[in-house]
C-alpha positions as CSV (number, residue, x, y, z in Angstrom):
1,X,122.2,68.2,110.0
2,X,125.8,70.5,109.7
3,X,124.3,72.6,107.4
4,X,121.0,73.2,109.7
5,X,123.5,74.5,112.5
6,X,125.7,76.2,109.8
7,X,122.2,78.7,108.5
8,X,121.2,78.8,113.0
9,X,125.0,80.1,113.6
10,X,124.8,82.4,110.6
11,X,121.6,83.7,111.0
12,X,122.5,84.0,114.9
13,X,125.5,85.8,113.2
14,X,123.3,88.3,111.4
15,X,121.6,89.1,114.0
16,X,123.7,89.8,116.1
17,X,126.2,93.0,113.8
18,X,122.3,94.3,112.7
19,X,121.8,95.1,117.2
20,X,125.6,95.6,117.3
21,X,124.3,98.3,114.0
22,X,121.4,99.9,115.5
23,X,123.0,100.5,118.6
24,X,125.9,102.1,117.9
25,X,124.0,104.2,115.0
26,X,122.1,105.2,117.0
27,X,125.3,106.2,119.3
28,X,126.0,108.1,116.5
29,X,123.3,110.4,116.0
30,X,123.2,111.1,120.4
31,X,126.5,112.1,119.1
32,X,125.6,114.4,116.4
33,X,123.2,115.7,118.2
34,X,124.9,116.7,121.5
35,X,127.7,118.8,119.3
36,X,125.1,120.3,117.1
37,X,123.7,121.7,120.4
38,X,126.7,122.4,122.4
39,X,127.9,124.4,118.5
40,X,124.4,126.5,118.7
41,X,125.3,127.9,122.0
């Protein structure tokens, strides 16, 4: 029983980390594109 709960928690944590990584990478990409555009001008 306890092992099942631990596995569920680990999955939740991994999913949360995965989601935060996606959002962070997207935000960073936008930042990079924004700076590139500014440098051109």
